[in-house]
C-alpha positions as CSV (number, residue, x, y, z in Angstrom):
1,X,37.5,39.2,-1.9
2,X,38.6,42.0,-4.2
3,X,42.1,41.9,-5.6
4,X,41.6,44.7,-8.1
5,X,44.3,47.4,-7.9
6,X,43.4,51.0,-7.2
7,X,44.7,53.8,-9.4
8,X,47.8,54.4,-7.2
9,X,48.6,50.7,-7.2
10,X,48.2,50.5,-10.9
11,X,50.7,53.3,-11.4
12,X,53.0,51.6,-8.9
13,X,52.8,48.4,-10.9
14,X,53.6,50.2,-14.1
15,X,56.6,51.8,-12.4
16,X,57.9,48.5,-11.1
17,X,57.3,46.8,-14.6
18,X,59.2,49.6,-16.4
19,X,62.1,49.5,-13.9
20,X,62.6,45.7,-14.0
21,X,62.1,45.6,-17.8
22,X,64.8,48.1,-18.3
23,X,67.2,46.6,-15.9
24,X,66.7,42.9,-16.7
25,X,67.2,42.6,-20.5
26,X,68.7,39.4,-22.0
27,X,72.2,40.8,-21.8
28,X,71.8,41.7,-18.1
29,X,70.3,38.3,-17.3
30,X,73.2,36.5,-18.8
31,X,75.6,38.8,-16.9
32,X,73.8,37.9,-13.6
33,X,74.2,34.2,-14.3
34,X,77.9,34.5,-15.2
35,X,78.5,36.5,-12.0
36,X,79.9,34.2,-9.3
37,X,77.3,35.6,-6.9
38,X,74.5,35.2,-9.6
39,X,73.1,38.7,-9.1
40,X,74.0,42.4,-9.6
41,X,75.0,44.3,-6.5
42,X,74.5,47.6,-8.4
43,X,70.9,46.6,-9.3
44,X,70.2,45.6,-5.7
45,X,71.3,49.0,-4.6
46,X,69.0,50.6,-7.1
47,X,66.1,48.6,-5.5
48,X,67.2,50.1,-2.2
49,X,67.2,53.6,-3.7
50,X,63.7,53.1,-5.1
51,X,62.5,52.0,-1.7
52,X,61.5,48.5,-2.7
53,X,63.8,46.8,-0.1
54,X,62.5,49.0,2.7
55,X,58.9,49.0,1.4
56,X,57.3,47.2,4.4
57,X,59.8,48.4,7.0
58,X,58.0,50.9,9.3
59,X,59.1,54.5,8.9
60,X,60.4,54.6,12.5
61,X,63.1,52.1,11.4
62,X,64.1,54.0,8.2
63,X,61.6,52.3,5.8
64,X,58.6,53.4,3.9
65,X,55.9,51.8,5.9
66,X,54.3,50.6,2.7
67,X,51.4,48.3,2.0
68,X,52.0,44.6,1.9
69,X,50.0,44.5,-1.4
70,X,52.6,46.9,-2.8
71,X,55.3,44.3,-1.9
72,X,53.3,41.6,-3.7
73,X,53.1,43.8,-6.8
74,X,56.9,44.3,-6.8
75,X,57.5,40.6,-6.3
76,X,55.3,39.6,-9.3
77,X,57.0,42.2,-11.5
78,X,60.4,41.0,-10.4
79,X,59.3,37.5,-11.4
80,X,58.1,38.7,-14.8
81,X,61.4,40.3,-15.4
82,X,63.2,37.1,-14.3
83,X,65.1,39.1,-11.7
84,X,67.4,37.3,-9.3
85,X,69.0,38.5,-6.1
86,X,68.7,38.4,-2.3
87,X,65.6,40.6,-2.4
88,X,63.0,38.1,-1.4
89,X,65.3,36.3,1.1
90,X,66.0,39.6,2.9
91,X,62.3,40.5,3.2
92,X,61.2,37.0,4.4
93,X,64.1,36.1,6.6
94,X,65.3,39.6,7.7
95,X,62.4,42.0,7.8
96,X,59.4,39.8,8.7
97,X,60.9,37.6,11.5
98,X,62.4,40.6,13.3
99,X,59.2,42.7,12.9
100,X,56.9,39.9,14.2
101,X,59.2,38.1,16.8
102,X,62.2,40.4,17.4
103,X,63.0,42.6,20.3
104,X,63.1,46.3,20.1
105,X,66.8,46.2,20.1
106,X,66.9,43.8,17.3
107,X,64.5,45.9,15.2
108,X,66.6,49.0,15.8
109,X,69.8,47.2,14.9
110,X,68.7,45.4,11.8
111,X,65.7,47.0,10.0
112,X,67.4,50.4,9.3
113,X,70.4,48.6,7.9
114,X,68.2,46.5,5.6
115,X,66.3,49.5,4.4
116,X,69.5,51.3,3.6
117,X,71.0,48.3,1.8
118,X,73.8,47.8,4.3
119,X,72.6,44.4,5.4
120,X,71.2,41.6,3.3
121,X,69.8,38.4,4.9
122,X,69.1,34.8,3.8
123,X,67.6,31.7,5.4
124,X,69.6,28.6,6.4
125,X,67.0,25.9,7.2
126,X,67.2,22.8,5.0
127,X,69.6,20.0,6.0
128,X,70.8,16.8,4.3
129,X,68.3,14.7,6.2
130,X,65.6,17.4,6.6
131,X,64.6,19.1,3.4
132,X,60.9,19.6,4.1
133,X,60.3,18.9,7.8
134,X,61.3,21.2,10.6
135,X,60.9,18.5,13.1
136,X,63.9,16.6,11.6
137,X,66.4,19.4,11.9
138,X,69.6,18.5,13.8
139,X,72.1,21.3,13.4
140,X,73.0,21.7,17.1
141,X,73.3,24.8,19.2
142,X,74.9,24.2,22.6
143,X,74.9,26.9,25.2
144,X,78.3,28.2,26.4
145,X,77.9,31.0,28.8
146,X,76.2,34.0,27.1
147,X,76.8,32.3,23.7
148,X,75.6,29.3,21.8
149,X,78.0,27.1,19.7
150,X,76.6,25.9,16.3
151,X,77.7,22.8,14.5
152,X,76.2,21.2,11.4
153,X,75.4,21.7,7.8
154,X,72.7,23.7,6.0
155,X,71.8,23.2,2.3
156,X,70.2,25.3,-0.4
157,X,70.9,28.6,1.2
158,X,70.2,31.4,-1.3
159,X,73.0,33.9,-1.9
160,X,75.0,32.8,1.2
161,X,78.2,34.1,-0.4
162,X,76.7,37.6,-0.6
163,X,74.6,38.3,2.4
164,X,75.7,39.7,5.8
165,X,73.3,37.7,7.9
166,X,71.8,34.3,8.0
167,X,68.5,33.3,9.7
168,X,69.5,29.8,11.1
169,X,67.0,27.3,12.6
170,X,69.0,25.1,15.0
171,X,68.3,22.4,17.5
172,X,68.9,23.5,21.1
173,X,67.3,20.3,22.5
174,X,68.8,17.3,20.9
175,X,66.5,14.9,22.7
176,X,63.5,16.5,20.9
177,X,64.6,15.5,17.4
178,X,61.5,14.3,15.5
179,X,59.3,16.9,17.0
180,X,58.9,20.7,16.5
181,X,59.9,21.3,20.1
182,X,63.5,22.3,21.0
183,X,64.1,24.5,17.9
184,X,65.7,28.0,18.2
185,X,66.1,30.7,15.6
186,X,69.4,32.6,15.4
187,X,70.5,35.6,13.4
188,X,74.1,34.8,12.5
189,X,76.7,37.2,11.0
190,X,78.2,35.4,7.9
191,X,81.6,36.9,8.8
192,X,81.7,34.8,12.0
193,X,84.7,32.5,12.4
194,X,83.8,28.8,11.5
195,X,81.3,29.5,8.7
196,X,82.2,27.8,5.4
197,X,80.2,28.5,2.2
198,X,80.3,26.4,-0.9
199,X,78.3,27.2,-4.1
200,X,75.8,24.6,-5.3
201,X,75.5,24.6,-9.2
202,X,71.9,24.5,-10.3
203,X,70.0,24.7,-13.6
204,X,68.5,28.0,-12.7
205,X,71.8,29.6,-11.5
206,X,70.0,30.9,-8.4
207,X,72.9,31.3,-6.0
208,X,72.2,28.3,-3.8
209,X,74.9,27.3,-1.3
210,X,75.9,24.7,1.3
211,X,76.8,26.3,4.6
212,X,78.9,24.5,7.2
213,X,78.9,25.6,10.8
214,X,82.1,24.6,12.6
215,X,82.0,25.7,16.3
216,X,80.4,29.0,15.3
217,X,79.7,31.1,18.4
218,X,76.5,33.2,18.4
219,X,75.4,35.5,21.2
220,X,72.2,34.7,23.0
221,X,71.2,38.3,22.1
222,X,70.8,37.2,18.5
223,X,68.1,34.7,19.2
224,X,64.8,35.6,17.4
225,X,61.9,34.7,19.7
226,X,62.5,32.3,22.6
227,X,64.9,29.4,23.2
228,X,63.3,26.1,22.3
229,X,60.3,27.8,20.8
230,X,61.6,28.6,17.4
231,X,59.1,26.5,15.5
232,X,56.6,29.3,15.5
233,X,59.1,31.8,14.2
234,X,60.4,29.5,11.5
235,X,56.9,28.3,10.4
236,X,55.6,31.9,10.2
237,X,58.6,32.8,8.0
238,X,58.2,29.8,5.8
239,X,54.5,30.4,5.2
240,X,55.1,34.1,4.3
241,X,58.1,33.1,2.1
242,X,56.1,30.4,0.3
243,X,53.2,32.7,-0.4
244,X,55.5,35.4,-1.7
245,X,57.5,32.9,-3.8
246,X,54.2,31.7,-5.3
247,X,53.4,35.3,-6.3
248,X,56.9,35.6,-7.9
249,X,56.1,32.3,-9.8
250,X,53.0,33.8,-11.3
251,X,55.3,36.6,-12.7
252,X,57.6,34.1,-14.3
253,X,54.8,32.0,-15.8
254,X,53.1,35.2,-17.1
255,X,56.3,36.1,-18.9
256,X,56.3,32.7,-20.6
257,X,52.7,33.2,-21.7
258,X,53.5,36.7,-23.0
259,X,56.6,35.6,-24.9
260,X,54.6,32.8,-26.5
261,X,51.6,34.9,-27.3
262,X,53.9,37.3,-29.2
263,X,55.6,34.5,-31.0
264,X,52.4,32.7,-32.3
265,X,51.1,36.0,-33.6
266,X,54.2,36.4,-35.8
267,X,55.3,32.9,-36.7
268,X,53.9,32.0,-40.1
269,X,52.9,28.5,-41.4
270,X,50.9,28.0,-44.6
271,X,51.1,31.8,-45.0
272,X,49.1,32.4,-41.8
273,X,50.1,33.1,-38.2
274,X,50.2,29.8,-36.2
275,X,48.1,31.7,-33.6
276,X,45.2,31.3,-36.0
277,X,45.2,27.5,-35.5
278,X,42.6,26.3,-33.1
279,X,44.9,23.8,-31.4
280,X,47.4,26.6,-30.7
281,X,44.6,28.8,-29.3
282,X,43.4,26.0,-27.1
283,X,46.9,25.5,-25.7
284,X,47.4,29.2,-25.1
285,X,44.0,29.5,-23.3
286,X,44.9,26.5,-21.0
287,X,48.2,28.2,-20.2
288,X,46.6,31.5,-19.3
289,X,43.9,29.8,-17.2
290,X,46.6,28.0,-15.1
291,X,48.5,31.3,-14.5
292,X,45.4,33.3,-13.6
293,X,44.2,30.5,-11.3
294,X,47.6,30.4,-9.6
295,X,47.6,34.2,-9.2
296,X,44.3,34.2,-7.4
297,X,45.4,31.3,-5.2
298,X,48.7,33.1,-4.3
299,X,47.2,36.5,-3.6
300,X,44.4,34.8,-1.6
301,X,47.0,33.0,0.6
302,X,49.1,36.2,0.9
303,X,46.1,38.3,1.9
304,X,45.2,35.9,4.7
305,X,48.7,36.0,6.1
306,X,48.9,39.8,6.2
307,X,45.5,39.9,7.8
308,X,46.8,37.6,10.6
309,X,44.6,34.7,9.7
310,X,45.6,31.0,9.5
311,X,46.7,30.3,5.9
312,X,48.4,26.9,6.0
313,X,45.9,25.4,3.6
314,X,45.8,28.4,1.2
315,X,49.6,28.6,1.0
316,X,49.9,24.9,0.3
317,X,47.2,25.0,-2.4
318,X,48.9,28.0,-4.1
319,X,52.3,26.5,-4.2
320,X,51.1,23.0,-5.1
321,X,49.0,24.4,-8.0
322,X,51.7,26.6,-9.4
323,X,54.5,24.0,-9.1
324,X,52.4,21.2,-10.6
325,X,50.3,23.0,-13.2
326,X,53.0,25.6,-14.0
327,X,55.0,22.8,-15.6
328,X,52.3,22.6,-18.3
329,X,52.8,26.3,-18.9
330,X,56.5,26.2,-19.6
331,X,56.2,22.9,-21.4
332,X,53.4,24.3,-23.6
333,X,55.4,27.5,-24.3
334,X,58.4,25.4,-25.5
335,X,56.3,23.1,-27.6
336,X,54.6,26.1,-29.4
337,X,58.0,27.6,-30.1
338,X,59.7,24.4,-31.2
339,X,63.5,24.4,-31.2
340,X,63.7,28.2,-31.0
341,X,62.5,28.1,-27.3
342,X,65.8,26.6,-26.1
343,X,68.0,29.1,-27.8
344,X,70.2,30.9,-25.3
345,X,69.6,34.2,-27.2
346,X,65.9,33.9,-26.6
347,X,64.2,34.7,-23.2
348,X,62.0,31.6,-22.9
349,X,64.8,29.4,-21.7
350,X,65.3,31.8,-18.7
351,X,61.6,31.3,-17.8
352,X,62.0,27.5,-17.9
353,X,65.1,27.4,-15.8
354,X,63.9,30.0,-13.2
355,X,60.6,28.0,-12.9
356,X,62.5,24.7,-12.3
357,X,64.3,26.3,-9.3
358,X,61.0,27.8,-8.0
359,X,59.2,24.5,-8.3
360,X,61.4,23.0,-5.5
361,X,62.0,26.0,-3.3
362,X,59.9,26.0,-0.2
363,X,58.5,22.5,-1.1
364,X,57.5,20.9,-4.4
365,X,53.9,20.1,-5.3
366,X,54.3,16.6,-3.9
367,X,55.3,18.0,-0.5
368,X,52.4,20.5,-0.3
369,X,49.8,17.9,-1.6
370,X,51.1,15.5,1.0
371,X,50.7,18.1,3.7
372,X,47.2,18.9,2.6
373,X,46.3,15.2,2.7
374,X,47.7,14.9,6.2
375,X,45.7,17.9,7.4
376,X,42.5,16.6,5.8
377,X,43.0,13.2,7.5
378,X,43.4,14.7,11.0
379,X,40.4,15.3,13.2
380,X,39.5,19.0,13.7
381,X,40.3,18.9,17.4
382,X,43.8,17.6,16.8
383,X,46.5,20.4,16.2
384,X,48.5,20.0,13.0
385,X,52.2,20.9,12.9
386,X,53.4,20.3,9.4
387,X,56.0,22.5,7.8
388,X,57.7,23.1,4.5
389,X,60.9,24.6,3.2
């Protein structure tokens, strides 16, 4: 499998790197974190103008009809620049579910609005009692004529205060709690009466929110896929999101390695750069090996998904490796820097805090390793339905 970029993709990568590097300096990163919504609306609109948001939206719906590998390139560069905003969430919970499971009417209604920046989307899946298993979701959706009434709470919803739509996985069959049956996916307007959003403070200042649904009415026309068959929609979305998040993580970890490499070349001890010490070189090589291994695993998982192949195992391996071994990268970077690494006027602390949020998003290493263990222990003829979020 060849992941080498062609000349056009190399130029595209350089363009993306230059853009994010210019727009996400230390001053801008601090401003994003101090913003109540934890991102810059102006910068998001610039992503729209560049075509990054509508990159994989087909041309017939106002997008660029670009290559999925181009999207992966942009996501890795966004990670390297420590960018934050509802970019990934809009792609994975707006573009992809509607493209793969939506009706023509839903595609015509949402995709052009996403490509133009008018609509941003986020996912509302995790619940207080169901962080990592779709089968334990209980937020209820009860039919009422041509509508459904939603009641319940969702946790860790990214940028819920800023987006116009939420992709909500709800339980339309309460007797099926504990199984993946009876789930339905709704596309809900955040301006709908009965929706309450509360910010959740986090170490990475990543815009996570708690969203309460109090008798929220949603038209049946806003169901993605079929009633009671939403597991497939949600699982596809989570696999795609986890693979793309893993690619973003390689960008963050690469930035930590780059920052540290620059530092050990300049930092002097005993009148020589500390990068000349063998122990430092060994630590740096270990860090780079982890990042490159994670990059290969993430791109391999993503490539299988976009080829329409089963990628449950590959996605779990990529996220588990980066979440578990990536800790050694950010820890090693801080140890090689000493006290300077935690200075808020230095970029390394942003890498550490971004990574801590990414470690948990779409499942920690423990979650994915447990899933891999369950799959390995099940006989081949038995279907496996294990999910992460």
